[in-house]
DRENKOL-217717 format. One record per residue (C-alpha): x, y, z negated; residue in three letters; residue number from 1; chain. Coordinates in nm, 2 decimals, always signed. Each point is the difference from the previous one (the first is absolute). Layout:
# residues N
{{X,Y,Z},"ALA",NUM,"A"},
...
//
This chain:
# residues 115
{{+5.95,+10.44,-6.20},"MET",1,"A"},
{{+0.15,+0.23,-0.26},"LEU",2,"A"},
{{+0.05,+0.37,+0.02},"TYR",3,"A"},
{{+0.10,+0.28,-0.25},"PRO",4,"A"},
{{-0.25,+0.02,-0.29},"ALA",5,"A"},
{{-0.01,+0.38,+0.02},"ASP",6,"A"},
{{-0.15,-0.03,+0.35},"SER",7,"A"},
{{-0.29,-0.21,-0.14},"ASP",8,"A"},
{{-0.32,+0.19,-0.10},"PRO",9,"A"},
{{-0.01,-0.20,-0.32},"LYS",10,"A"},
{{+0.34,+0.11,-0.11},"PHE",11,"A"},
{{+0.06,+0.33,+0.17},"ALA",12,"A"},
{{+0.10,+0.28,-0.24},"GLY",13,"A"},
{{+0.09,-0.24,-0.28},"ARG",14,"A"},
{{+0.37,+0.08,+0.02},"GLY",15,"A"},
{{+0.12,-0.32,+0.16},"TYR",16,"A"},
{{+0.32,+0.04,+0.21},"ASP",17,"A"},
{{+0.06,-0.15,+0.34},"GLN",18,"A"},
{{+0.15,-0.31,-0.17},"GLY",19,"A"},
{{-0.34,-0.12,-0.12},"TYR",20,"A"},
{{-0.21,-0.20,+0.24},"LEU",21,"A"},
{{-0.36,-0.13,+0.02},"THR",22,"A"},
{{-0.21,-0.19,+0.26},"SER",23,"A"},
{{-0.16,+0.20,+0.28},"VAL",24,"A"},
{{-0.37,+0.06,-0.07},"PRO",25,"A"},
{{-0.20,-0.31,+0.11},"GLY",26,"A"},
{{+0.32,-0.20,+0.04},"GLY",27,"A"},
{{-0.01,-0.23,-0.30},"ARG",28,"A"},
{{-0.23,-0.26,+0.16},"GLY",29,"A"},
{{+0.24,-0.07,+0.28},"GLU",30,"A"},
{{+0.30,+0.01,-0.23},"MET",31,"A"},
{{-0.12,-0.22,-0.29},"PHE",32,"A"},
{{-0.31,-0.19,+0.10},"TYR",33,"A"},
{{-0.11,-0.28,+0.23},"SER",34,"A"},
{{-0.29,+0.01,+0.24},"ALA",35,"A"},
{{-0.23,-0.17,-0.25},"ILE",36,"A"},
{{+0.06,+0.26,-0.27},"ALA",37,"A"},
{{-0.32,+0.16,-0.14},"ASP",38,"A"},
{{-0.01,+0.36,+0.13},"PRO",39,"A"},
{{-0.11,+0.12,-0.34},"ARG",40,"A"},
{{+0.32,-0.14,-0.15},"THR",41,"A"},
{{+0.21,+0.18,+0.26},"ILE",42,"A"},
{{-0.20,+0.33,-0.06},"ALA",43,"A"},
{{+0.06,-0.04,-0.37},"SER",44,"A"},
{{+0.37,-0.05,+0.05},"ASP",45,"A"},
{{+0.02,+0.30,+0.23},"GLU",46,"A"},
{{-0.17,+0.22,-0.26},"ALA",47,"A"},
{{+0.25,-0.11,-0.27},"ARG",48,"A"},
{{+0.31,+0.01,+0.21},"LYS",49,"A"},
{{+0.32,+0.15,-0.15},"ASP",50,"A"},
{{+0.35,+0.10,+0.10},"VAL",51,"A"},
{{+0.33,-0.18,+0.01},"ILE",52,"A"},
{{+0.34,+0.15,-0.01},"SER",53,"A"},
{{+0.18,-0.06,+0.33},"GLY",54,"A"},
{{+0.32,-0.08,-0.19},"THR",55,"A"},
{{-0.17,-0.27,-0.21},"PHE",56,"A"},
{{-0.15,-0.15,+0.31},"MET",57,"A"},
{{+0.33,+0.00,+0.19},"LEU",58,"A"},
{{+0.17,-0.16,-0.30},"ASP",59,"A"},
{{-0.26,-0.28,+0.01},"GLY",60,"A"},
{{+0.04,-0.05,+0.38},"ILE",61,"A"},
{{+0.38,-0.01,-0.06},"GLY",62,"A"},
{{-0.05,-0.28,-0.26},"GLU",63,"A"},
{{-0.21,-0.20,+0.26},"LEU",64,"A"},
{{+0.29,+0.03,+0.25},"GLY",65,"A"},
{{+0.27,-0.09,-0.24},"ALA",66,"A"},
{{+0.19,-0.33,+0.06},"PRO",67,"A"},
{{-0.12,-0.27,-0.23},"SER",68,"A"},
{{+0.33,+0.01,-0.20},"GLY",69,"A"},
{{-0.04,+0.38,-0.06},"ALA",70,"A"},
{{-0.37,+0.01,-0.06},"ASN",71,"A"},
{{-0.10,+0.12,-0.35},"GLN",72,"A"},
{{-0.25,-0.29,-0.03},"SER",73,"A"},
{{+0.29,-0.23,-0.04},"ASN",74,"A"},
{{+0.02,+0.12,-0.36},"LEU",75,"A"},
{{-0.34,-0.17,-0.07},"VAL",76,"A"},
{{+0.06,-0.34,-0.15},"ASN",77,"A"},
{{-0.35,-0.09,-0.10},"GLU",78,"A"},
{{-0.29,-0.15,+0.21},"PRO",79,"A"},
{{-0.18,+0.26,+0.21},"VAL",80,"A"},
{{-0.34,-0.03,+0.17},"LEU",81,"A"},
{{-0.06,+0.23,+0.30},"LEU",82,"A"},
{{-0.35,+0.00,+0.15},"VAL",83,"A"},
{{+0.01,+0.14,+0.35},"SER",84,"A"},
{{-0.27,+0.01,+0.27},"GLY",85,"A"},
{{+0.04,-0.16,+0.34},"GLU",86,"A"},
{{-0.05,+0.34,+0.17},"GLN",87,"A"},
{{+0.19,+0.21,-0.25},"ASP",88,"A"},
{{+0.24,+0.24,+0.17},"ALA",89,"A"},
{{+0.16,+0.07,-0.34},"LEU",90,"A"},
{{-0.04,-0.12,-0.35},"TYR",91,"A"},
{{-0.26,+0.21,-0.18},"CYS",92,"A"},
{{-0.13,-0.19,-0.30},"GLY",93,"A"},
{{-0.25,+0.26,-0.11},"HIS",94,"A"},
{{-0.22,-0.09,+0.30},"ASP",95,"A"},
{{-0.03,-0.36,-0.11},"LEU",96,"A"},
{{-0.31,+0.06,-0.22},"THR",97,"A"},
{{-0.19,+0.17,+0.28},"THR",98,"A"},
{{+0.03,-0.29,+0.25},"HIS",99,"A"},
{{-0.30,-0.22,+0.07},"PRO",100,"A"},
{{+0.21,-0.31,-0.10},"THR",101,"A"},
{{+0.13,+0.15,-0.33},"SER",102,"A"},
{{-0.17,-0.28,-0.19},"GLY",103,"A"},
{{+0.23,-0.26,+0.17},"LEU",104,"A"},
{{+0.30,+0.22,-0.07},"SER",105,"A"},
{{-0.09,+0.02,-0.37},"PHE",106,"A"},
{{-0.06,-0.37,-0.02},"LEU",107,"A"},
{{+0.35,-0.06,+0.14},"ALA",108,"A"},
{{+0.15,+0.25,-0.24},"ILE",109,"A"},
{{-0.16,-0.15,-0.30},"ASN",110,"A"},
{{+0.11,-0.35,+0.11},"GLN",111,"A"},
{{+0.36,+0.13,+0.04},"TRP",112,"A"},
{{-0.01,+0.17,-0.35},"ILE",113,"A"},
{{-0.14,-0.32,-0.16},"GLY",114,"A"},
{{+0.27,-0.23,+0.15},"ARG",115,"A"},
//
């Protein structure tokens, strides 16, 4: 769950307006990780969390909901590899390296690059 960044102890008093959001304290595990995630990884992510502009996030959500003919990704005309987890609620590639099966992902990525 996200809420205004200026309501979060980590970001309070830093001048963020109500349009900037962050995850609620302790909420990143449920939002971004599976049940097998290492609690130390989740704690590290929680300590390093940041903010996102609500406008930027809504633009991204709008792109996801755009009909295929109007989606910006139609402008890409080169091969694309997307690695997404079975339990991913949304695509968040930065978490790939922290997953216990990251070695398998990197193997697949390297094989794709070398094709």
